[in-house]
mmCIF file of the N, C-alpha and C atoms, coordinates in Angstrom:
data_MODEL
# 
_entry.id   MODEL 
# 
loop_
_atom_site.group_PDB 
_atom_site.id 
_atom_site.type_symbol 
_atom_site.label_atom_id 
_atom_site.label_alt_id 
_atom_site.label_comp_id 
_atom_site.label_asym_id 
_atom_site.label_entity_id 
_atom_site.label_seq_id 
_atom_site.pdbx_PDB_ins_code 
_atom_site.Cartn_x 
_atom_site.Cartn_y 
_atom_site.Cartn_z 
_atom_site.occupancy 
_atom_site.B_iso_or_equiv 
_atom_site.pdbx_formal_charge 
_atom_site.auth_seq_id 
_atom_site.auth_comp_id 
_atom_site.auth_asym_id 
_atom_site.auth_atom_id 
_atom_site.pdbx_PDB_model_num 
ATOM 1   N N  . MET A 1 1  ? 0.847  -1.339 -0.006  1.00 0.00 ? 1  MET A N  1 
ATOM 2   C CA . MET A 1 1  ? 0.129  0.048  -0.023  1.00 0.00 ? 1  MET A CA 1 
ATOM 3   C C  . MET A 1 1  ? 0.723  1.331  -0.041  1.00 0.00 ? 1  MET A C  1 
ATOM 4   N N  . LEU A 1 2  ? 1.923  1.193  0.816   1.00 0.00 ? 2  LEU A N  1 
ATOM 5   C CA . LEU A 1 2  ? 2.723  2.379  0.698   1.00 0.00 ? 2  LEU A CA 1 
ATOM 6   C C  . LEU A 1 2  ? 3.667  2.617  -0.467  1.00 0.00 ? 2  LEU A C  1 
ATOM 7   N N  . ILE A 1 3  ? 4.161  1.468  -1.051  1.00 0.00 ? 3  ILE A N  1 
ATOM 8   C CA . ILE A 1 3  ? 4.673  1.789  -2.376  1.00 0.00 ? 3  ILE A CA 1 
ATOM 9   C C  . ILE A 1 3  ? 3.752  2.328  -3.494  1.00 0.00 ? 3  ILE A C  1 
ATOM 10  N N  . GLY A 1 4  ? 2.470  1.762  -3.255  1.00 0.00 ? 4  GLY A N  1 
ATOM 11  C CA . GLY A 1 4  ? 1.326  2.073  -4.569  1.00 0.00 ? 4  GLY A CA 1 
ATOM 12  C C  . GLY A 1 4  ? 1.167  3.559  -4.204  1.00 0.00 ? 4  GLY A C  1 
ATOM 13  N N  . GLY A 1 5  ? 1.176  3.972  -3.027  1.00 0.00 ? 5  GLY A N  1 
ATOM 14  C CA . GLY A 1 5  ? 0.834  5.492  -2.818  1.00 0.00 ? 5  GLY A CA 1 
ATOM 15  C C  . GLY A 1 5  ? 2.112  6.194  -3.333  1.00 0.00 ? 5  GLY A C  1 
ATOM 16  N N  . GLY A 1 6  ? 3.171  5.774  -2.938  1.00 0.00 ? 6  GLY A N  1 
ATOM 17  C CA . GLY A 1 6  ? 4.480  6.463  -3.472  1.00 0.00 ? 6  GLY A CA 1 
ATOM 18  C C  . GLY A 1 6  ? 4.478  6.508  -4.953  1.00 0.00 ? 6  GLY A C  1 
ATOM 19  N N  . LEU A 1 7  ? 4.271  5.420  -5.615  1.00 0.00 ? 7  LEU A N  1 
ATOM 20  C CA . LEU A 1 7  ? 4.118  5.424  -7.106  1.00 0.00 ? 7  LEU A CA 1 
ATOM 21  C C  . LEU A 1 7  ? 3.066  6.274  -7.807  1.00 0.00 ? 7  LEU A C  1 
ATOM 22  N N  . LEU A 1 8  ? 1.951  6.531  -7.142  1.00 0.00 ? 8  LEU A N  1 
ATOM 23  C CA . LEU A 1 8  ? 0.850  7.512  -7.506  1.00 0.00 ? 8  LEU A CA 1 
ATOM 24  C C  . LEU A 1 8  ? 1.428  8.846  -7.371  1.00 0.00 ? 8  LEU A C  1 
ATOM 25  N N  . LEU A 1 9  ? 1.998  9.031  -6.398  1.00 0.00 ? 9  LEU A N  1 
ATOM 26  C CA . LEU A 1 9  ? 2.503  10.627 -5.891  1.00 0.00 ? 9  LEU A CA 1 
ATOM 27  C C  . LEU A 1 9  ? 3.702  10.962 -7.005  1.00 0.00 ? 9  LEU A C  1 
ATOM 28  N N  . VAL A 1 10 ? 4.594  10.030 -7.380  1.00 0.00 ? 10 VAL A N  1 
ATOM 29  C CA . VAL A 1 10 ? 5.506  10.110 -8.303  1.00 0.00 ? 10 VAL A CA 1 
ATOM 30  C C  . VAL A 1 10 ? 4.894  10.442 -9.856  1.00 0.00 ? 10 VAL A C  1 
ATOM 31  N N  . ALA A 1 11 ? 3.808  9.595  -10.007 1.00 0.00 ? 11 ALA A N  1 
ATOM 32  C CA . ALA A 1 11 ? 3.129  9.683  -11.302 1.00 0.00 ? 11 ALA A CA 1 
ATOM 33  C C  . ALA A 1 11 ? 2.460  11.056 -11.436 1.00 0.00 ? 11 ALA A C  1 
ATOM 34  N N  . GLY A 1 12 ? 1.769  11.474 -10.423 1.00 0.00 ? 12 GLY A N  1 
ATOM 35  C CA . GLY A 1 12 ? 0.917  12.741 -10.532 1.00 0.00 ? 12 GLY A CA 1 
ATOM 36  C C  . GLY A 1 12 ? 2.106  13.969 -10.747 1.00 0.00 ? 12 GLY A C  1 
ATOM 37  N N  . ALA A 1 13 ? 3.413  13.826 -9.992  1.00 0.00 ? 13 ALA A N  1 
ATOM 38  C CA . ALA A 1 13 ? 4.434  14.864 -10.086 1.00 0.00 ? 13 ALA A CA 1 
ATOM 39  C C  . ALA A 1 13 ? 4.888  14.993 -11.703 1.00 0.00 ? 13 ALA A C  1 
ATOM 40  N N  . ILE A 1 14 ? 5.173  13.757 -12.149 1.00 0.00 ? 14 ILE A N  1 
ATOM 41  C CA . ILE A 1 14 ? 5.577  13.802 -13.377 1.00 0.00 ? 14 ILE A CA 1 
ATOM 42  C C  . ILE A 1 14 ? 4.533  14.305 -14.346 1.00 0.00 ? 14 ILE A C  1 
ATOM 43  N N  . PHE A 1 15 ? 3.316  14.038 -14.162 1.00 0.00 ? 15 PHE A N  1 
ATOM 44  C CA . PHE A 1 15 ? 2.138  14.522 -14.988 1.00 0.00 ? 15 PHE A CA 1 
ATOM 45  C C  . PHE A 1 15 ? 2.136  16.039 -15.143 1.00 0.00 ? 15 PHE A C  1 
ATOM 46  N N  . ALA A 1 16 ? 2.111  16.525 -13.765 1.00 0.00 ? 16 ALA A N  1 
ATOM 47  C CA . ALA A 1 16 ? 2.126  18.017 -13.498 1.00 0.00 ? 16 ALA A CA 1 
ATOM 48  C C  . ALA A 1 16 ? 3.375  18.666 -14.208 1.00 0.00 ? 16 ALA A C  1 
ATOM 49  N N  . PHE A 1 17 ? 4.453  18.349 -14.143 1.00 0.00 ? 17 PHE A N  1 
ATOM 50  C CA . PHE A 1 17 ? 5.737  18.789 -14.758 1.00 0.00 ? 17 PHE A CA 1 
ATOM 51  C C  . PHE A 1 17 ? 5.967  18.738 -16.221 1.00 0.00 ? 17 PHE A C  1 
ATOM 52  N N  . THR A 1 18 ? 5.203  17.779 -16.929 1.00 0.00 ? 18 THR A N  1 
ATOM 53  C CA . THR A 1 18 ? 5.469  17.351 -18.415 1.00 0.00 ? 18 THR A CA 1 
ATOM 54  C C  . THR A 1 18 ? 4.244  17.692 -19.188 1.00 0.00 ? 18 THR A C  1 
ATOM 55  N N  . ARG A 1 19 ? 3.165  18.242 -18.703 1.00 0.00 ? 19 ARG A N  1 
ATOM 56  C CA . ARG A 1 19 ? 2.002  18.558 -19.570 1.00 0.00 ? 19 ARG A CA 1 
ATOM 57  C C  . ARG A 1 19 ? 2.378  20.214 -19.981 1.00 0.00 ? 19 ARG A C  1 
ATOM 58  N N  . PRO A 1 20 ? 2.037  20.333 -21.206 1.00 0.00 ? 20 PRO A N  1 
ATOM 59  C CA . PRO A 1 20 ? 2.213  21.795 -21.899 1.00 0.00 ? 20 PRO A CA 1 
ATOM 60  C C  . PRO A 1 20 ? 1.558  22.681 -20.927 1.00 0.00 ? 20 PRO A C  1 
ATOM 61  N N  . SER A 1 21 ? 2.191  24.006 -20.689 1.00 0.00 ? 21 SER A N  1 
ATOM 62  C CA . SER A 1 21 ? 1.617  24.862 -20.023 1.00 0.00 ? 21 SER A CA 1 
ATOM 63  C C  . SER A 1 21 ? 0.573  25.871 -20.909 1.00 0.00 ? 21 SER A C  1 
ATOM 64  N N  . GLN A 1 22 ? -0.428 26.393 -20.136 1.00 0.00 ? 22 GLN A N  1 
ATOM 65  C CA . GLN A 1 22 ? -1.322 27.100 -20.895 1.00 0.00 ? 22 GLN A CA 1 
ATOM 66  C C  . GLN A 1 22 ? -0.990 28.541 -20.987 1.00 0.00 ? 22 GLN A C  1 
ATOM 67  N N  . PRO A 1 23 ? -1.314 29.206 -22.049 1.00 0.00 ? 23 PRO A N  1 
ATOM 68  C CA . PRO A 1 23 ? -0.763 30.624 -22.193 1.00 0.00 ? 23 PRO A CA 1 
ATOM 69  C C  . PRO A 1 23 ? -1.655 31.396 -21.153 1.00 0.00 ? 23 PRO A C  1 
ATOM 70  N N  . LYS A 1 24 ? -1.030 32.327 -20.622 1.00 0.00 ? 24 LYS A N  1 
ATOM 71  C CA . LYS A 1 24 ? -1.459 33.397 -19.535 1.00 0.00 ? 24 LYS A CA 1 
ATOM 72  C C  . LYS A 1 24 ? -2.362 34.409 -20.233 1.00 0.00 ? 24 LYS A C  1 
ATOM 73  N N  . ALA A 1 25 ? -2.191 34.673 -21.408 1.00 0.00 ? 25 ALA A N  1 
ATOM 74  C CA . ALA A 1 25 ? -3.059 35.676 -22.040 1.00 0.00 ? 25 ALA A CA 1 
ATOM 75  C C  . ALA A 1 25 ? -3.706 35.077 -23.474 1.00 0.00 ? 25 ALA A C  1 
ATOM 76  N N  . PRO A 1 26 ? -4.754 35.486 -23.666 1.00 0.00 ? 26 PRO A N  1 
ATOM 77  C CA . PRO A 1 26 ? -5.328 35.059 -25.054 1.00 0.00 ? 26 PRO A CA 1 
ATOM 78  C C  . PRO A 1 26 ? -4.371 35.310 -26.123 1.00 0.00 ? 26 PRO A C  1 
ATOM 79  N N  . ILE A 1 27 ? -4.121 34.461 -27.164 1.00 0.00 ? 27 ILE A N  1 
ATOM 80  C CA . ILE A 1 27 ? -3.309 34.660 -28.268 1.00 0.00 ? 27 ILE A CA 1 
ATOM 81  C C  . ILE A 1 27 ? -3.940 35.532 -29.290 1.00 0.00 ? 27 ILE A C  1 
ATOM 82  N N  . GLU A 1 28 ? -3.352 36.761 -29.544 1.00 0.00 ? 28 GLU A N  1 
ATOM 83  C CA . GLU A 1 28 ? -4.015 37.557 -30.641 1.00 0.00 ? 28 GLU A CA 1 
ATOM 84  C C  . GLU A 1 28 ? -3.154 37.644 -32.048 1.00 0.00 ? 28 GLU A C  1 
ATOM 85  N N  . VAL A 1 29 ? -1.888 37.099 -31.841 1.00 0.00 ? 29 VAL A N  1 
ATOM 86  C CA . VAL A 1 29 ? -1.162 37.013 -33.204 1.00 0.00 ? 29 VAL A CA 1 
ATOM 87  C C  . VAL A 1 29 ? -0.417 35.620 -33.208 1.00 0.00 ? 29 VAL A C  1 
ATOM 88  N N  . THR A 1 30 ? -0.626 34.868 -34.479 1.00 0.00 ? 30 THR A N  1 
ATOM 89  C CA . THR A 1 30 ? -0.070 33.739 -34.740 1.00 0.00 ? 30 THR A CA 1 
ATOM 90  C C  . THR A 1 30 ? 1.203  33.842 -35.548 1.00 0.00 ? 30 THR A C  1 
ATOM 91  N N  . GLY A 1 31 ? 2.328  32.889 -35.299 1.00 0.00 ? 31 GLY A N  1 
ATOM 92  C CA . GLY A 1 31 ? 3.543  32.807 -35.868 1.00 0.00 ? 31 GLY A CA 1 
ATOM 93  C C  . GLY A 1 31 ? 4.536  33.865 -35.574 1.00 0.00 ? 31 GLY A C  1 
ATOM 94  N N  . ALA A 1 32 ? 4.330  34.650 -34.431 1.00 0.00 ? 32 ALA A N  1 
ATOM 95  C CA . ALA A 1 32 ? 5.284  35.597 -34.123 1.00 0.00 ? 32 ALA A CA 1 
ATOM 96  C C  . ALA A 1 32 ? 4.930  36.085 -32.730 1.00 0.00 ? 32 ALA A C  1 
ATOM 97  N N  . PRO A 1 33 ? 6.057  36.509 -31.910 1.00 0.00 ? 33 PRO A N  1 
ATOM 98  C CA . PRO A 1 33 ? 5.674  37.267 -30.774 1.00 0.00 ? 33 PRO A CA 1 
ATOM 99  C C  . PRO A 1 33 ? 5.044  38.605 -31.001 1.00 0.00 ? 33 PRO A C  1 
ATOM 100 N N  . ASN A 1 34 ? 4.346  39.263 -29.998 1.00 0.00 ? 34 ASN A N  1 
ATOM 101 C CA . ASN A 1 34 ? 3.648  40.380 -30.016 1.00 0.00 ? 34 ASN A CA 1 
ATOM 102 C C  . ASN A 1 34 ? 3.619  41.098 -28.695 1.00 0.00 ? 34 ASN A C  1 
ATOM 103 N N  . LEU A 1 35 ? 4.143  42.156 -28.222 1.00 0.00 ? 35 LEU A N  1 
ATOM 104 C CA . LEU A 1 35 ? 4.192  42.662 -27.031 1.00 0.00 ? 35 LEU A CA 1 
ATOM 105 C C  . LEU A 1 35 ? 2.944  43.613 -26.870 1.00 0.00 ? 35 LEU A C  1 
ATOM 106 N N  . LYS A 1 36 ? 2.125  43.499 -25.916 1.00 0.00 ? 36 LYS A N  1 
ATOM 107 C CA . LYS A 1 36 ? 1.077  44.489 -25.591 1.00 0.00 ? 36 LYS A CA 1 
ATOM 108 C C  . LYS A 1 36 ? 1.315  45.028 -24.140 1.00 0.00 ? 36 LYS A C  1 
ATOM 109 N N  . VAL A 1 37 ? 1.186  46.304 -24.299 1.00 0.00 ? 37 VAL A N  1 
ATOM 110 C CA . VAL A 1 37 ? 1.176  46.983 -22.973 1.00 0.00 ? 37 VAL A CA 1 
ATOM 111 C C  . VAL A 1 37 ? -0.215 47.688 -22.402 1.00 0.00 ? 37 VAL A C  1 
ATOM 112 N N  . ASP A 1 38 ? -0.503 47.474 -21.195 1.00 0.00 ? 38 ASP A N  1 
ATOM 113 C CA . ASP A 1 38 ? -1.757 48.043 -20.769 1.00 0.00 ? 38 ASP A CA 1 
ATOM 114 C C  . ASP A 1 38 ? -2.132 49.461 -20.901 1.00 0.00 ? 38 ASP A C  1 
ATOM 115 N N  . ARG A 1 39 ? -1.083 50.373 -21.077 1.00 0.00 ? 39 ARG A N  1 
ATOM 116 C CA . ARG A 1 39 ? -1.341 51.730 -21.179 1.00 0.00 ? 39 ARG A CA 1 
ATOM 117 C C  . ARG A 1 39 ? 0.086  52.162 -21.863 1.00 0.00 ? 39 ARG A C  1 
ATOM 118 N N  . GLU A 1 40 ? -0.377 53.198 -22.758 1.00 0.00 ? 40 GLU A N  1 
ATOM 119 C CA . GLU A 1 40 ? 0.900  53.675 -23.480 1.00 0.00 ? 40 GLU A CA 1 
ATOM 120 C C  . GLU A 1 40 ? 1.421  55.134 -22.840 1.00 0.00 ? 40 GLU A C  1 
ATOM 121 N N  . GLU A 1 41 ? 0.464  55.852 -22.129 1.00 0.00 ? 41 GLU A N  1 
ATOM 122 C CA . GLU A 1 41 ? 0.939  57.173 -21.450 1.00 0.00 ? 41 GLU A CA 1 
ATOM 123 C C  . GLU A 1 41 ? 0.423  57.207 -20.121 1.00 0.00 ? 41 GLU A C  1 
ATOM 124 N N  . VAL A 1 42 ? 1.189  57.943 -19.212 1.00 0.00 ? 42 VAL A N  1 
ATOM 125 C CA . VAL A 1 42 ? 0.800  58.069 -17.927 1.00 0.00 ? 42 VAL A CA 1 
ATOM 126 C C  . VAL A 1 42 ? 1.124  59.380 -17.588 1.00 0.00 ? 42 VAL A C  1 
ATOM 127 N N  . ASP A 1 43 ? 0.175  60.169 -16.956 1.00 0.00 ? 43 ASP A N  1 
ATOM 128 C CA . ASP A 1 43 ? 0.201  61.630 -16.559 1.00 0.00 ? 43 ASP A CA 1 
ATOM 129 C C  . ASP A 1 43 ? 0.386  61.393 -15.027 1.00 0.00 ? 43 ASP A C  1 
ATOM 130 N N  . LEU A 1 44 ? 1.653  61.892 -14.401 1.00 0.00 ? 44 LEU A N  1 
ATOM 131 C CA . LEU A 1 44 ? 2.168  61.972 -13.219 1.00 0.00 ? 44 LEU A CA 1 
ATOM 132 C C  . LEU A 1 44 ? 1.755  63.284 -12.396 1.00 0.00 ? 44 LEU A C  1 
ATOM 133 N N  . GLY A 1 45 ? 1.376  64.209 -13.219 1.00 0.00 ? 45 GLY A N  1 
ATOM 134 C CA . GLY A 1 45 ? 0.941  65.477 -12.726 1.00 0.00 ? 45 GLY A CA 1 
ATOM 135 C C  . GLY A 1 45 ? 2.168  66.232 -12.649 1.00 0.00 ? 45 GLY A C  1 
ATOM 136 N N  . ASP A 1 46 ? 1.981  67.360 -11.683 1.00 0.00 ? 46 ASP A N  1 
ATOM 137 C CA . ASP A 1 46 ? 3.392  68.137 -11.174 1.00 0.00 ? 46 ASP A CA 1 
ATOM 138 C C  . ASP A 1 46 ? 3.997  67.435 -10.176 1.00 0.00 ? 46 ASP A C  1 
ATOM 139 N N  . ALA A 1 47 ? 5.375  67.488 -10.517 1.00 0.00 ? 47 ALA A N  1 
ATOM 140 C CA . ALA A 1 47 ? 6.400  66.767 -9.613  1.00 0.00 ? 47 ALA A CA 1 
ATOM 141 C C  . ALA A 1 47 ? 7.385  67.735 -9.338  1.00 0.00 ? 47 ALA A C  1 
ATOM 142 N N  . LYS A 1 48 ? 7.695  67.882 -7.988  1.00 0.00 ? 48 LYS A N  1 
ATOM 143 C CA . LYS A 1 48 ? 8.820  68.897 -7.691  1.00 0.00 ? 48 LYS A CA 1 
ATOM 144 C C  . LYS A 1 48 ? 10.120 68.296 -8.081  1.00 0.00 ? 48 LYS A C  1 
ATOM 145 N N  . LEU A 1 49 ? 11.081 69.141 -8.334  1.00 0.00 ? 49 LEU A N  1 
ATOM 146 C CA . LEU A 1 49 ? 12.441 68.711 -8.641  1.00 0.00 ? 49 LEU A CA 1 
ATOM 147 C C  . LEU A 1 49 ? 13.064 67.879 -7.457  1.00 0.00 ? 49 LEU A C  1 
ATOM 148 N N  . GLY A 1 50 ? 13.589 66.494 -7.734  1.00 0.00 ? 50 GLY A N  1 
ATOM 149 C CA . GLY A 1 50 ? 14.105 65.654 -6.893  1.00 0.00 ? 50 GLY A CA 1 
ATOM 150 C C  . GLY A 1 50 ? 12.990 64.862 -6.298  1.00 0.00 ? 50 GLY A C  1 
ATOM 151 N N  . GLN A 1 51 ? 11.758 65.043 -6.472  1.00 0.00 ? 51 GLN A N  1 
ATOM 152 C CA . GLN A 1 51 ? 10.725 64.202 -6.003  1.00 0.00 ? 51 GLN A CA 1 
ATOM 153 C C  . GLN A 1 51 ? 10.718 62.872 -6.821  1.00 0.00 ? 51 GLN A C  1 
ATOM 154 N N  . THR A 1 52 ? 10.494 61.692 -5.973  1.00 0.00 ? 52 THR A N  1 
ATOM 155 C CA . THR A 1 52 ? 10.579 60.409 -6.660  1.00 0.00 ? 52 THR A CA 1 
ATOM 156 C C  . THR A 1 52 ? 9.016  60.265 -7.148  1.00 0.00 ? 52 THR A C  1 
ATOM 157 N N  . VAL A 1 53 ? 8.874  59.683 -8.330  1.00 0.00 ? 53 VAL A N  1 
ATOM 158 C CA . VAL A 1 53 ? 7.493  59.355 -8.720  1.00 0.00 ? 53 VAL A CA 1 
ATOM 159 C C  . VAL A 1 53 ? 7.587  57.852 -9.480  1.00 0.00 ? 53 VAL A C  1 
ATOM 160 N N  . GLU A 1 54 ? 6.740  57.188 -9.151  1.00 0.00 ? 54 GLU A N  1 
ATOM 161 C CA . GLU A 1 54 ? 6.642  55.712 -9.841  1.00 0.00 ? 54 GLU A CA 1 
ATOM 162 C C  . GLU A 1 54 ? 5.510  55.405 -10.440 1.00 0.00 ? 54 GLU A C  1 
ATOM 163 N N  . VAL A 1 55 ? 5.588  54.514 -11.536 1.00 0.00 ? 55 VAL A N  1 
ATOM 164 C CA . VAL A 1 55 ? 4.708  54.157 -12.524 1.00 0.00 ? 55 VAL A CA 1 
ATOM 165 C C  . VAL A 1 55 ? 4.937  52.634 -12.899 1.00 0.00 ? 55 VAL A C  1 
ATOM 166 N N  . SER A 1 56 ? 3.966  51.908 -13.154 1.00 0.00 ? 56 SER A N  1 
ATOM 167 C CA . SER A 1 56 ? 4.229  50.405 -13.392 1.00 0.00 ? 56 SER A CA 1 
ATOM 168 C C  . SER A 1 56 ? 3.336  50.193 -14.598 1.00 0.00 ? 56 SER A C  1 
ATOM 169 N N  . PHE A 1 57 ? 3.943  49.275 -15.525 1.00 0.00 ? 57 PHE A N  1 
ATOM 170 C CA . PHE A 1 57 ? 3.064  48.829 -16.772 1.00 0.00 ? 57 PHE A CA 1 
ATOM 171 C C  . PHE A 1 57 ? 3.120  47.251 -16.804 1.00 0.00 ? 57 PHE A C  1 
ATOM 172 N N  . GLN A 1 58 ? 1.846  46.732 -17.366 1.00 0.00 ? 58 GLN A N  1 
ATOM 173 C CA . GLN A 1 58 ? 1.834  45.337 -17.513 1.00 0.00 ? 58 GLN A CA 1 
ATOM 174 C C  . GLN A 1 58 ? 2.174  45.035 -18.891 1.00 0.00 ? 58 GLN A C  1 
ATOM 175 N N  . LEU A 1 59 ? 3.117  44.377 -19.063 1.00 0.00 ? 59 LEU A N  1 
ATOM 176 C CA . LEU A 1 59 ? 3.576  43.997 -20.471 1.00 0.00 ? 59 LEU A CA 1 
ATOM 177 C C  . LEU A 1 59 ? 3.285  42.530 -20.608 1.00 0.00 ? 59 LEU A C  1 
ATOM 178 N N  . THR A 1 60 ? 2.482  42.039 -21.841 1.00 0.00 ? 60 THR A N  1 
ATOM 179 C CA . THR A 1 60 ? 2.285  40.765 -22.003 1.00 0.00 ? 60 THR A CA 1 
ATOM 180 C C  . THR A 1 60 ? 2.586  40.334 -23.617 1.00 0.00 ? 60 THR A C  1 
ATOM 181 N N  . ASN A 1 61 ? 3.001  39.152 -23.729 1.00 0.00 ? 61 ASN A N  1 
ATOM 182 C CA . ASN A 1 61 ? 3.282  38.648 -24.880 1.00 0.00 ? 61 ASN A CA 1 
ATOM 183 C C  . ASN A 1 61 ? 1.834  37.977 -25.403 1.00 0.00 ? 61 ASN A C  1 
ATOM 184 N N  . VAL A 1 62 ? 1.221  38.356 -26.383 1.00 0.00 ? 62 VAL A N  1 
ATOM 185 C CA . VAL A 1 62 ? -0.122 38.012 -26.898 1.00 0.00 ? 62 VAL A CA 1 
ATOM 186 C C  . VAL A 1 62 ? 0.114  37.291 -28.138 1.00 0.00 ? 62 VAL A C  1 
ATOM 187 N N  . GLY A 1 63 ? 1.391  37.026 -28.641 1.00 0.00 ? 63 GLY A N  1 
ATOM 188 C CA . GLY A 1 63 ? 1.798  36.152 -29.690 1.00 0.00 ? 63 GLY A CA 1 
ATOM 189 C C  . GLY A 1 63 ? 2.200  34.871 -29.273 1.00 0.00 ? 63 GLY A C  1 
ATOM 190 N N  . ASP A 1 64 ? 2.151  33.811 -30.275 1.00 0.00 ? 64 ASP A N  1 
ATOM 191 C CA . ASP A 1 64 ? 2.240  32.326 -29.916 1.00 0.00 ? 64 ASP A CA 1 
ATOM 192 C C  . ASP A 1 64 ? 3.686  31.901 -29.905 1.00 0.00 ? 64 ASP A C  1 
ATOM 193 N N  . GLN A 1 65 ? 4.739  33.002 -30.118 1.00 0.00 ? 65 GLN A N  1 
ATOM 194 C CA . GLN A 1 65 ? 6.083  32.476 -30.133 1.00 0.00 ? 65 GLN A CA 1 
ATOM 195 C C  . GLN A 1 65 ? 6.563  33.214 -28.954 1.00 0.00 ? 65 GLN A C  1 
ATOM 196 N N  . ALA A 1 66 ? 8.099  32.703 -28.457 1.00 0.00 ? 66 ALA A N  1 
ATOM 197 C CA . ALA A 1 66 ? 8.803  33.424 -27.422 1.00 0.00 ? 66 ALA A CA 1 
ATOM 198 C C  . ALA A 1 66 ? 9.105  34.804 -27.821 1.00 0.00 ? 66 ALA A C  1 
ATOM 199 N N  . LEU A 1 67 ? 8.830  35.532 -26.794 1.00 0.00 ? 67 LEU A N  1 
ATOM 200 C CA . LEU A 1 67 ? 9.228  37.120 -27.105 1.00 0.00 ? 67 LEU A CA 1 
ATOM 201 C C  . LEU A 1 67 ? 10.865 37.292 -26.359 1.00 0.00 ? 67 LEU A C  1 
ATOM 202 N N  . ARG A 1 68 ? 11.757 37.835 -27.123 1.00 0.00 ? 68 ARG A N  1 
ATOM 203 C CA . ARG A 1 68 ? 13.117 37.975 -26.627 1.00 0.00 ? 68 ARG A CA 1 
ATOM 204 C C  . ARG A 1 68 ? 13.488 39.476 -27.095 1.00 0.00 ? 68 ARG A C  1 
ATOM 205 N N  . PHE A 1 69 ? 14.194 40.038 -26.061 1.00 0.00 ? 69 PHE A N  1 
ATOM 206 C CA . PHE A 1 69 ? 14.633 41.422 -26.411 1.00 0.00 ? 69 PHE A CA 1 
ATOM 207 C C  . PHE A 1 69 ? 15.955 41.374 -26.872 1.00 0.00 ? 69 PHE A C  1 
ATOM 208 N N  . SER A 1 70 ? 16.517 42.064 -28.158 1.00 0.00 ? 70 SER A N  1 
ATOM 209 C CA . SER A 1 70 ? 17.878 41.978 -28.523 1.00 0.00 ? 70 SER A CA 1 
ATOM 210 C C  . SER A 1 70 ? 18.582 43.113 -27.868 1.00 0.00 ? 70 SER A C  1 
ATOM 211 N N  . GLU A 1 71 ? 17.851 44.148 -27.456 1.00 0.00 ? 71 GLU A N  1 
ATOM 212 C CA . GLU A 1 71 ? 18.413 45.181 -26.681 1.00 0.00 ? 71 GLU A CA 1 
ATOM 213 C C  . GLU A 1 71 ? 17.736 45.710 -25.634 1.00 0.00 ? 71 GLU A C  1 
ATOM 214 N N  . ALA A 1 72 ? 18.016 46.633 -24.923 1.00 0.00 ? 72 ALA A N  1 
ATOM 215 C CA . ALA A 1 72 ? 17.379 47.077 -23.810 1.00 0.00 ? 72 ALA A CA 1 
ATOM 216 C C  . ALA A 1 72 ? 16.153 47.915 -24.153 1.00 0.00 ? 72 ALA A C  1 
ATOM 217 N N  . PRO A 1 73 ? 14.895 47.709 -23.542 1.00 0.00 ? 73 PRO A N  1 
ATOM 218 C CA . PRO A 1 73 ? 13.686 48.457 -23.912 1.00 0.00 ? 73 PRO A CA 1 
ATOM 219 C C  . PRO A 1 73 ? 13.822 49.949 -23.680 1.00 0.00 ? 73 PRO A C  1 
ATOM 220 N N  . TYR A 1 74 ? 13.423 50.853 -24.625 1.00 0.00 ? 74 TYR A N  1 
ATOM 221 C CA . TYR A 1 74 ? 13.547 52.142 -24.693 1.00 0.00 ? 74 TYR A CA 1 
ATOM 222 C C  . TYR A 1 74 ? 12.084 52.921 -24.204 1.00 0.00 ? 74 TYR A C  1 
ATOM 223 N N  . ILE A 1 75 ? 12.426 53.858 -23.276 1.00 0.00 ? 75 ILE A N  1 
ATOM 224 C CA . ILE A 1 75 ? 11.199 54.433 -22.554 1.00 0.00 ? 75 ILE A CA 1 
ATOM 225 C C  . ILE A 1 75 ? 11.437 55.924 -22.806 1.00 0.00 ? 75 ILE A C  1 
ATOM 226 N N  . GLU A 1 76 ? 10.612 56.728 -23.327 1.00 0.00 ? 76 GLU A N  1 
ATOM 227 C CA . GLU A 1 76 ? 10.699 58.098 -23.728 1.00 0.00 ? 76 GLU A CA 1 
ATOM 228 C C  . GLU A 1 76 ? 9.886  58.853 -22.594 1.00 0.00 ? 76 GLU A C  1 
ATOM 229 N N  . VAL A 1 77 ? 10.661 59.785 -22.112 1.00 0.00 ? 77 VAL A N  1 
ATOM 230 C CA . VAL A 1 77 ? 10.018 60.623 -21.117 1.00 0.00 ? 77 VAL A CA 1 
ATOM 231 C C  . VAL A 1 77 ? 9.558  61.999 -21.521 1.00 0.00 ? 77 VAL A C  1 
ATOM 232 N N  . LYS A 1 78 ? 8.474  62.517 -21.532 1.00 0.00 ? 78 LYS A N  1 
ATOM 233 C CA . LYS A 1 78 ? 8.068  63.733 -22.192 1.00 0.00 ? 78 LYS A CA 1 
ATOM 234 C C  . LYS A 1 78 ? 7.924  64.803 -20.924 1.00 0.00 ? 78 LYS A C  1 
ATOM 235 N N  . GLU A 1 79 ? 8.182  66.078 -21.354 1.00 0.00 ? 79 GLU A N  1 
ATOM 236 C CA . GLU A 1 79 ? 8.058  66.903 -20.166 1.00 0.00 ? 79 GLU A CA 1 
ATOM 237 C C  . GLU A 1 79 ? 7.245  67.996 -20.434 1.00 0.00 ? 79 GLU A C  1 
ATOM 238 N N  . GLY A 1 80 ? 6.149  68.422 -19.843 1.00 0.00 ? 80 GLY A N  1 
ATOM 239 C CA . GLY A 1 80 ? 5.282  69.562 -19.890 1.00 0.00 ? 80 GLY A CA 1 
ATOM 240 C C  . GLY A 1 80 ? 4.652  69.584 -21.306 1.00 0.00 ? 80 GLY A C  1 
ATOM 241 N N  . CYS A 1 81 ? 3.624  70.428 -21.462 1.00 0.00 ? 81 CYS A N  1 
ATOM 242 C CA . CYS A 1 81 ? 2.960  70.784 -22.684 1.00 0.00 ? 81 CYS A CA 1 
ATOM 243 C C  . CYS A 1 81 ? 2.600  72.113 -22.772 1.00 0.00 ? 81 CYS A C  1 
# 
């Protein structure tokens, strides 16, 4: 009984680690990676010189291929209007 339980546990672990993973986001592009960002602009209002402000973005690969960066991502900071 103990050996049977151990074999069942090992079989369950093998099944859990070998099954294909499900995509975390719906696929919108086939045959290529595609980066989707939840927002393209953020208005942080007026900030005093030296004041730290933070913002975060949700980046998602909505393509069916692996997304790889060949160089560091570029972020443009705009000042005033």
